[in-house]
C-alpha positions in Angstrom: -0.4 46.4 -18.5 1.8 43.7 -20.1 3.3 41.9 -17.1 4.1 42.5 -13.5 7.9 42.2 -13.4 10.0 40.9 -10.6 10.9 43.5 -8.0 14.7 42.9 -8.4 14.7 44.2 -11.9 16.4 47.5 -12.8 13.8 50.3 -12.3 13.8 51.2 -16.0 13.4 47.6 -17.0 10.4 47.3 -14.6 8.7 50.1 -16.4 9.5 48.7 -19.8 8.0 45.3 -18.9 4.8 46.8 -17.5 4.2 48.5 -20.9 6.1 46.2 -23.2 3.6 45.7 -26.0 2.2 49.3 -26.3 5.7 50.7 -26.0 7.1 48.5 -28.8 4.0 49.4 -30.9 4.8 53.1 -30.4 8.6 52.9 -31.1 8.6 50.2 -33.9 8.0 52.6 -36.8 10.8 54.8 -35.6 13.3 52.0 -35.6 12.1 50.7 -38.9 13.3 53.8 -40.7 16.9 53.3 -39.6 16.8 49.5 -40.3 15.6 50.3 -43.9 18.4 52.9 -44.3 21.0 50.2 -43.5 19.7 48.1 -46.5 20.8 44.9 -44.7 21.8 42.0 -46.8 21.5 38.2 -46.0 24.5 37.0 -44.2 25.6 40.3 -42.7 26.8 40.7 -39.1 25.0 43.5 -37.2 25.4 45.1 -33.8 22.3 46.6 -32.1 23.4 49.2 -29.5 21.1 49.9 -26.5 18.8 47.1 -27.5 16.8 47.2 -24.2 14.6 44.2 -23.7 14.4 43.3 -27.4 12.3 44.0 -30.4 14.7 45.5 -32.8 17.3 42.7 -32.6 14.7 40.2 -33.7 13.7 42.4 -36.7 17.3 42.7 -37.7 17.9 39.0 -37.3 15.0 38.4 -39.7 16.5 40.8 -42.2 20.0 39.2 -42.3 18.6 35.6 -42.2 20.0 32.5 -40.6 23.4 33.0 -42.4 23.8 36.4 -40.7 24.5 37.2 -37.1 23.1 39.9 -34.7 24.4 40.9 -31.3 22.1 43.0 -29.1 24.0 45.0 -26.5 22.8 47.0 -23.5 24.4 48.4 -20.4 21.6 47.1 -18.2 22.1 43.5 -17.2 18.5 42.8 -16.3 17.4 44.1 -19.8 19.8 41.6 -21.4 18.4 38.9 -19.2 14.9 39.6 -20.4 15.9 39.8 -24.0 17.7 36.5 -23.8 14.7 34.8 -22.3 12.5 35.4 -25.3 11.4 32.0 -26.7 11.3 33.4 -30.3 15.0 34.3 -30.5 16.6 32.6 -33.5 20.0 30.9 -33.1 21.9 33.6 -34.9 20.9 36.2 -32.4 22.9 36.8 -29.2 22.8 39.3 -26.4 25.5 40.8 -24.2 25.7 43.3 -21.4 28.4 45.9 -22.0 29.3 49.6 -22.1 30.1 50.5 -25.8 32.3 53.3 -24.6 34.9 50.8 -23.3 33.8 47.4 -24.6 36.7 45.5 -26.3 35.1 44.8 -29.7 37.0 42.7 -32.3 38.3 45.0 -35.0 36.0 45.1 -38.1 33.8 42.3 -36.7 30.5 43.9 -37.9 29.1 44.9 -41.3 26.7 47.4 -39.8 25.6 49.0 -36.5 22.1 50.0 -35.6 20.6 51.8 -32.6 17.1 52.9 -31.7 17.5 55.6 -29.0 20.6 53.9 -27.5 23.2 56.5 -28.4 22.1 59.6 -26.4 23.5 58.5 -23.0 27.2 58.3 -23.8 29.3 60.3 -21.2 32.0 60.7 -23.9 30.3 60.6 -27.2 33.4 60.9 -29.4 35.1 58.1 -27.5 32.0 55.9 -27.7 31.4 56.4 -31.4 35.2 55.9 -32.1 35.0 52.6 -30.3 31.9 51.6 -32.3 33.7 52.6 -35.5 36.5 50.2 -34.8 34.0 47.4 -34.6 32.7 48.1 -38.1 34.6 46.8 -41.1 36.0 49.1 -43.8 33.1 50.1 -46.0 30.5 49.3 -43.3 27.9 51.6 -42.0 26.0 52.8 -39.0 22.4 54.0 -38.8 20.6 55.2 -35.7 17.7 57.3 -34.6 17.8 59.9 -31.7 15.3 62.4 -30.4 15.2 66.0 -31.6 14.5 68.6 -29.0 11.6 68.6 -26.5 9.8 71.5 -28.3 9.7 69.5 -31.6 8.5 66.3 -29.9 4.7 66.3 -29.3 5.2 62.8 -28.0 7.0 64.3 -25.0 5.8 67.9 -24.7 2.0 67.2 -24.9 2.0 64.9 -21.8 4.4 67.2 -20.0 2.3 70.3 -20.8 -0.9 68.6 -19.7 0.4 68.2 -16.2 2.9 71.0 -15.9 0.6 73.1 -13.7 0.6 70.3 -11.2 4.4 69.8 -11.0 7.2 71.9 -9.4 8.7 74.2 -12.0 12.2 72.9 -11.4 11.2 69.4 -12.6 10.2 70.8 -15.9 13.5 72.7 -16.3 15.4 69.5 -15.5 13.5 67.6 -18.1 14.2 70.1 -20.8 17.9 69.5 -20.3 17.6 65.7 -20.0 20.2 63.3 -21.4 17.9 61.8 -24.0 18.0 65.2 -25.9 21.8 65.2 -25.9 21.9 64.5 -29.7 19.2 67.0 -30.6 21.6 69.4 -32.4 22.3 68.1 -36.0 25.5 70.1 -36.2 26.7 68.5 -33.0 25.9 65.0 -34.4 27.9 65.6 -37.5 30.9 67.0 -35.5 30.9 64.0 -33.1 30.7 61.4 -35.9 33.4 63.2 -37.9 35.7 63.3 -34.9 35.0 59.6 -34.4 36.2 58.8 -37.9 32.9 58.4 -39.8 32.3 59.7 -43.3 29.3 60.3 -45.6 27.3 61.5 -42.6 23.6 62.2 -43.3 21.3 63.7 -40.6 17.7 63.8 -41.7 14.7 65.1 -39.8 12.0 62.5 -39.6 8.4 63.0 -38.2 6.2 60.1 -37.5 2.7 59.9 -36.0 2.9 57.1 -33.5 0.4 55.2 -31.4 0.8 53.0 -28.4 -2.8 51.6 -28.6 -6.0 52.6 -27.0 -6.4 55.6 -24.6 -5.5 53.7 -21.5 -2.4 52.1 -23.1 -1.2 55.5 -24.2 -1.7 57.0 -20.8 0.3 54.0 -19.3 3.2 54.6 -21.7 3.3 58.4 -21.3 3.2 58.0 -17.5 6.1 55.5 -17.4 8.6 56.6 -20.1 9.6 59.7 -21.9 9.8 63.2 -20.4 6.8 62.8 -18.0 7.5 59.2 -17.3 11.0 60.1 -16.1 9.6 62.7 -13.6 7.0 60.3 -12.3 9.5 57.5 -11.8 11.6 59.7 -9.7 8.7 61.3 -7.8 6.0 58.6 -7.6 3.9 60.6 -5.2 3.0 62.9 -8.1 1.6 60.0 -10.2 -1.9 60.2 -8.6 -2.4 63.8 -9.4 -0.8 63.8 -12.8 -2.5 60.8 -14.4 -6.1 62.2 -14.5 -4.8 65.4 -16.2 -2.8 63.3 -18.7 -5.9 61.2 -19.4 -8.0 64.3 -20.2 -5.3 65.7 -22.6 -4.9 62.4 -24.5 -8.7 61.9 -24.7 -8.8 65.0 -27.0 -6.5 63.1 -29.4 -8.3 59.8 -29.2 -9.5 58.0 -32.3 -10.4 54.6 -33.6 -6.9 53.3 -33.2 -6.1 55.4 -30.1 -4.4 58.7 -29.6 -1.7 59.6 -32.2 1.2 61.9 -31.3 4.0 63.2 -33.5 7.5 61.8 -32.7 10.3 64.0 -34.0 13.6 62.2 -34.6 16.9 62.5 -36.4 17.7 59.6 -38.7 21.5 59.4 -38.9 23.5 57.4 -41.4 27.2 57.3 -41.8 30.0 55.1 -43.3 33.4 53.7 -42.2 36.1 54.6 -44.8 
């Protein structure tokens, strides 16, 4: 456990705060791949979409240096409040709550856009990416990571499989069609970005073995986020029977640095003509 958050936080933020350190440890190498793909230069202006409670905006701010500028944006106000409160935020890093589908960005105000799992929840993906494109200067670029499908993602399907015999079948079916897998089709990603006005689109499969920490930390993360975490957040009465089965499944993958699970993502890079 990281901290016990205030009860007035958004439910998703409550979970993020409870597992803040192990969750960031797990996701950090996935975001680093997209940050590296952007090849950020000192002095550049960067927008971080779906920044959550922080982590990636600070890394980007370090890459562009004090002459650059980074704006972290998320649709959840309490996530932005947490991100803003970090004592380590440099002066060239700002945060703002906003919906990128409709937010009034200044035209061409950013050199680059980054997102770590913040692009899968758009209700109108073409409209959202079109709006984001307008915020990028001509010759600028976007790089983001999104999940491949559930079957490819051991990070999601192993915890779910471990407890599936304890859960109502309809909950499993709902999870397989969950919004966070909305960009799992690479052809769909290319079509969406093309329709939004991007060019030089590259969609590359990327598999990474990730760790949240020791066995207990990994159980905490898997029981609060991802496919299984989503079910247990909505049906907390199932947590007591699911957690022991999850612990046993992850114990089989335990090692000196804790259990390692394969995360399967698409790394997407595109340009603005």
